C-alpha positions in Angstrom: 0.0 0.0 0.0 1.3 3.4 -1.0 1.7 6.1 1.6 -1.0 8.2 -0.1 -3.4 5.3 0.2 -3.0 5.5 4.0 -4.4 9.1 4.2 -7.1 9.2 6.8 -9.2 11.6 4.8 -9.4 13.1 1.3 -6.5 15.5 1.4 -7.0 16.7 -2.2 -10.6 17.7 -1.6 -9.6 19.5 1.6 -6.9 21.5 -0.2 -9.6 23.1 -2.3 -10.5 25.1 0.8 -7.1 26.7 0.8 -6.6 28.8 -2.3 -3.2 30.0 -1.2 -1.9 26.5 -1.8 -2.3 27.2 -5.6 0.2 30.1 -5.4 3.2 30.1 -7.6 6.3 31.6 -6.1 9.8 32.6 -7.1 9.4 36.2 -8.4 9.6 39.6 -6.8 7.7 39.5 -3.4 6.6 43.1 -4.0 4.7 42.0 -7.2 3.5 38.5 -6.4 2.1 36.5 -9.3 2.9 39.2 -11.8 6.3 38.2 -13.1 7.5 35.4 -15.4 9.6 34.0 -12.5 6.5 33.2 -10.5 6.3 29.7 -11.8 7.2 27.4 -8.9 4.4 25.6 -7.0 4.3 26.5 -3.4 5.2 23.7 -0.9 4.3 25.2 2.5 6.0 23.4 5.3 6.1 26.1 8.0 2.9 25.2 9.8 4.4 25.1 13.3 4.9 28.9 12.8 1.5 29.6 11.2 -1.0 27.4 9.4 -3.1 28.6 6.5 -6.8 29.6 6.8 -9.6 27.8 4.9 -12.4 29.5 3.1 -15.0 28.8 5.8 -12.9 30.6 8.4 -12.3 33.6 6.0 -16.0 33.7 5.4 -16.7 33.9 9.1 -14.6 37.0 9.3 -16.2 38.5 6.2 -19.7 37.6 7.5 -19.1 39.5 10.8 -17.8 42.7 9.1 -20.4 42.6 6.3 -23.4 41.6 8.5 -23.2 42.4 12.2 -20.1 44.4 12.9 -20.6 46.0 16.3 -18.9 46.1 19.7 -19.8 43.4 22.2 -21.4 43.8 25.7 -21.9 47.5 25.1 -25.1 47.9 23.2 -28.8 47.1 23.3 -29.2 47.5 19.6 -29.6 44.4 17.4 -26.1 44.4 15.8 -24.4 44.5 19.2 -26.7 41.7 20.5 -25.8 39.5 17.5 -22.1 40.2 17.9 -22.2 39.5 21.6 -24.0 36.2 21.2 -21.6 35.1 18.5 -18.5 36.1 20.5 -19.8 34.4 23.7 -20.7 31.2 21.8 -17.2 31.2 20.4 -15.9 30.7 23.9 -18.4 27.8 24.3 -17.1 26.2 21.1 -13.4 26.5 22.2 -14.3 25.2 25.7 -16.0 22.1 24.2 -13.0 21.5 21.9 -10.6 21.0 24.7 -12.9 19.5 27.3 -13.3 22.5 29.6 -16.4 22.7 31.8 -17.6 25.9 30.2 -16.9 29.4 28.8 -15.9 30.6 32.3 -12.7 28.6 31.9 -11.7 30.1 28.5 -10.1 33.5 28.2 -9.5 34.8 24.7 -6.0 36.3 24.4 -3.9 37.5 21.4 -1.9 34.3 21.3 -0.2 31.7 23.5 2.5 34.2 24.6 -0.1 36.6 26.0 -1.8 33.8 27.8 1.6 32.9 29.4 2.1 36.5 30.5 -1.4 36.8 31.9 -0.8 33.9 34.3 2.7 34.9 35.1 1.7 38.4 36.1 -1.8 37.9 37.5 -0.9 34.7 39.4 2.9 34.7 39.6 3.5 38.2 41.0 1.0 37.5 43.7 1.9 33.9 44.6 5.7 33.7 44.2 8.4 34.9 46.5 11.9 34.0 47.8 12.2 30.3 48.6 9.6 29.3 46.0 10.5 27.7 42.6 9.0 27.3 39.2 9.9 24.2 37.2 10.2 24.4 33.4 12.0 22.2 30.9 15.1 22.8 28.7 12.9 22.6 25.6 10.7 25.6 26.5 9.7 28.2 23.9 10.9 31.7 24.8 7.2 32.6 25.5 7.4 30.4 28.6 11.1 30.5 29.5 11.6 34.2 29.3 8.3 35.0 31.0 8.9 32.9 34.0 12.6 33.9 34.1 11.6 37.5 34.4 8.9 36.8 37.0 11.5 34.9 39.0 13.8 37.9 38.9 11.0 40.2 40.2 9.8 37.9 42.9 13.0 36.1 44.0 11.6 32.7 43.1 14.0 30.1 41.6 13.5 28.9 38.1 14.6 25.3 37.4 14.9 23.4 34.2 14.2 19.7 33.6 17.0 18.1 31.7 16.5 16.7 28.1 18.0 13.3 27.3 20.2 12.7 24.3 17.1 11.3 22.5 15.2 14.6 23.0 12.9 13.4 25.8 12.4 14.9 29.3 14.4 13.2 32.0 11.6 12.3 34.3 13.9 11.3 37.1 15.3 14.8 37.0 11.8 16.2 37.0 10.9 14.1 40.1 14.0 15.7 41.9 13.3 19.3 40.8 9.6 19.3 41.7 9.6 19.6 45.4 7.7 21.0 48.3 8.8 24.5 47.4 7.5 24.2 43.8 4.5 26.5 43.1 4.2 26.1 39.3 5.3 23.5 36.7 5.2 25.0 33.2 6.1 22.7 30.4 5.5 22.5 26.6 3.2 19.7 25.5 4.8 19.2 22.1 8.2 20.7 21.5 8.3 23.1 18.5 11.9 22.1 17.9 12.3 18.5 18.9 8.7 17.3 18.2 8.8 15.6 21.6 5.3 14.8 23.0 5.8 15.3 26.7 4.0 13.3 29.4 1.9 16.2 30.8 -0.4 13.9 32.8 2.6 12.4 34.7 4.0 15.9 35.3 0.6 17.1 36.5 0.5 14.2 39.1 4.0 15.2 40.3 3.0 18.9 40.6 -0.3 18.2 42.4 1.4 15.8 44.8 3.5 18.8 45.9 0.5 21.2 45.9 1.8 23.0 42.9 -0.1 24.1 39.7 0.8 23.0 36.2 0.6 25.0 33.0 0.8 23.3 29.6 2.0 25.2 26.5 -0.2 23.5 23.9 0.5 25.7 21.0 1.8 22.7 19.0 -0.6 20.1 20.4 -4.1 21.5 20.3 -3.9 22.1 16.5 -2.7 18.6 15.8 -4.2 16.0 18.1 -7.1 15.5 20.5 -6.5 17.4 23.7 -8.7 17.1 26.8 -7.7 19.3 29.8 -9.5 17.0 32.3 -7.6 14.0 31.0 -4.3 15.9 31.2 -5.1 17.2 34.7 -3.7 20.7 34.0 -4.6 23.9 35.8 -3.7 26.1 32.8 -3.3 25.5 29.1 -2.7 27.9 26.2 -2.8 27.7 22.4 -3.1 30.0 19.4 -5.7 30.3 16.6 -3.2 31.0 13.8 -1.6 27.5 14.2 -4.9 25.7 13.7 -6.6 27.2 10.6 -7.7 30.3 12.5 -6.8 34.0 12.1 -3.8 35.7 13.7 -4.4 37.8 16.8 -6.5 35.3 18.7 -5.6 32.6 21.2 -7.0 31.0 24.3 -6.1 30.5 27.9 -7.8 27.6 29.7 -7.8 27.9 33.5 -9.6 25.9 36.1 -12.5 28.0 37.2 -11.6 28.0 40.9 -8.0 29.1 40.1 -9.1 31.9 37.7 -11.6 33.1 40.3 -8.9 33.6 42.9 -6.7 35.6 40.5 -6.7 39.3 40.1 -7.0 40.8 36.6 -4.0 41.4 34.5 -5.4 44.3 32.5 -8.0 46.9 33.5 -10.5 48.9 31.5 -13.8 48.5 29.6 -15.8 45.3 29.6 -14.0 43.7 32.6 -15.6 46.2 35.0 -18.8 45.6 37.0 -18.9 48.7 39.2 -16.6 51.7 39.4 -16.5 54.4 42.0 -13.9 57.0 42.7 -12.7 54.9 45.6 -12.7 51.3 44.2 -13.9 49.0 41.4 -15.2 45.5 41.1 -14.8 43.0 38.3 -17.0 41.1 35.9 -17.6 37.4 36.1 -15.3 34.9 34.3 -14.0 35.0 31.6 -14.7 38.7 31.0 -12.7 39.6 34.1 -9.6 38.9 32.0 -10.7 40.4 28.7 -10.3 44.2 29.1 -11.2 46.6 26.4 -12.7 45.9 23.0 -11.7 42.3 22.3 -10.7 40.7 19.0 -14.3 40.1 18.0 -14.0 39.0 14.4 -11.0 36.9 15.3 -12.8 35.2 18.2 -15.7 34.3 16.0 -13.4 33.0 13.3 -11.4 31.1 15.9 -14.6 29.1 16.7 -15.1 28.5 12.9 -11.6 27.1 12.7 -12.4 24.7 15.6 -15.5 23.6 13.8 -13.5 23.0 10.7 -11.1 20.8 12.5 -13.8 19.0 14.3 -15.5 18.2 11.0 -12.2 16.5 9.8 -11.9 14.8 13.2 -8.9 15.4 15.5 -8.1 11.7 15.5 -7.7 11.8 11.8 -5.7 15.1 12.0 -3.3 13.4 14.3 -3.1 10.3 12.1 -2.3 12.4 9.0 0.4 14.3 11.0 2.0 11.0 12.2 2.0 9.6 8.6 3.7 12.6 7.0 6.2 13.1 9.9 7.3 9.4 10.0 7.7 9.5 6.2 9.7 12.7 6.2 11.9 11.5 9.1 12.7 8.2 7.3 13.3 9.9 3.9 15.6 12.6 5.3 17.5 10.1 7.4 18.0 7.9 4.4 19.6 10.8 2.5 22.8 10.7 4.5 24.5 13.8 5.8 21.4 14.9 7.6 21.2 15.2 11.4 17.7 15.1 12.8 16.9 16.3 16.4 14.4 14.7 18.7 12.7 11.3 19.1 12.1 8.8 16.2 9.8 9.7 13.4 6.9 7.5 14.6 7.0 9.1 18.1 6.8 12.8 17.7 4.6 15.7 16.8 4.1 16.9 13.2 7.5 18.5 12.6 11.1 17.6 11.9 14.1 19.8 12.8 17.4 19.0 11.2 20.7 20.2 9.8 22.6 19.2 6.7 26.4 18.6 7.0 28.3 21.7 5.8 25.1 23.8 5.1 24.0 26.5 7.5 20.2 26.3 8.2 19.7 29.8 6.8 21.4 28.9 3.5 19.4 25.7 3.3 16.2 27.6 3.8 17.2 30.0 1.0 18.0 27.2 -1.4 14.7 25.4 -0.6 12.9 28.6 -1.2 14.2 28.5 -4.8 12.4 25.2 -5.1 9.2 26.7 -3.7 9.6 24.9 -0.4 8.8 27.1 2.6 10.4 26.0 5.9 11.7 27.8 9.0 15.4 28.2 9.8 16.8 29.6 13.0 16.5 28.8 16.7 12.7 28.6 16.6 12.5 30.7 19.8 14.4 28.0 21.7 17.9 29.5 21.9 18.9 27.7 25.2 17.8 24.3 23.8 19.9 25.0 20.7 22.8 25.9 22.9 22.4 22.5 24.7 22.3 20.8 21.3 25.6 22.6 20.4 24.1 24.2 17.3 23.4 27.8 16.4 20.3 27.1 14.2 18.3 24.3 12.6 16.0 23.9 9.7 12.4 22.8 10.5 9.8 21.3 8.3 6.3 21.2 9.8 3.2 19.6 8.4 -0.5 20.1 8.6 -3.8 18.7 7.3 -3.4 19.9 3.7 0.2 18.7 3.2 0.9 15.6 1.0 3.5 12.9 0.5 4.4 14.6 -2.8 5.3 17.8 -0.9 7.5 15.8 1.5 9.2 14.3 -1.6 9.7 17.9 -2.9 11.3 18.8 0.5 13.6 15.8 0.4 14.6 16.4 -3.3 15.5 20.0 -2.5 17.5 19.0 0.6 19.4 16.5 -1.6 20.2 19.3 -4.1 21.4 21.6 -1.3 23.6 18.9 0.2 25.2 18.0 -3.1 25.7 21.7 -3.9 27.8 22.2 -0.7 29.5 18.8 -0.9 
């Protein structure tokens, strides 16, 4: 059976929802599609940075602006009522998607980074002090690492890092040592955006809770690509971004257990999160609005829910199966080339990305050469500089896959890598 015959859904039919995939590239970026050099089919393999947006999600944005554009929670008139209902129901849709108990546990943010900062400032500045510690991992994205690092500096709390093994997995014995009676928060990435490692969040949650600590999962790379249930994971906080899961930019979500969010003070102050104001004091709205100050990203929130519905129609089990299929195939084909070093666990045991380097070729040069073949990947440290330091490399190339990618596109990647390797040989 060919690899294509193992697709869990009709990929070609799904690709019709993404007109951008028909782009030809290679010409002047300032005049796309207008020059004779725009003749190379786009092979988009940078989905861990940002995925593309299907027509139904674009339509949701357009429908809002064309049909009921108005501010939420501020008007009695019909347009405001319609917008408010749609925006509130979007919270319900996202809550259901990750197994939260209700909209009260879903705060819309700009992205995962803002969600991290919300918890770090609203919870961390209040709860942390000298003698306390926060436990991260060596594979954390800067959004987590830098945020908790700076909170540690401000509060006097220690920030610790769980070691990563040579195979790219968390050293769970080290985790058991670092998480102790002084630990207040464990904040760990669910799927590494560099190594592809799928971390045992449930086991870490048990360790944290045994020490009366909270746990925060950075799910930016997991919620878009696999079924995620916050109750099953046992997390207290979890964050993810819409633009990595067929949604628009500028919208993300923070999940927090209701009782924990209830106890936290707001991170931002202003319109919509206020219940009552006097010259002497103010009181706050109920969850989740307590944490959504000012006019929110209304169109993006509504479109975020449309993206969730799009993925649910595919089925997250099938999304994960497709990711696993392409990732294992890419891993094996790149490994078979020779002269390619791949980082992280084996191809059949990772999230939907492969980070690698080619002998004698800088990752930036490799990305530039691949671009000539229409293959879009990311090159750099992927916002994991300390992890790259531990790996002993300055940068790596990363190919990441999503629901619309095909085996033929992986073949195009491998062929282009082969050409680059031979060019520098």
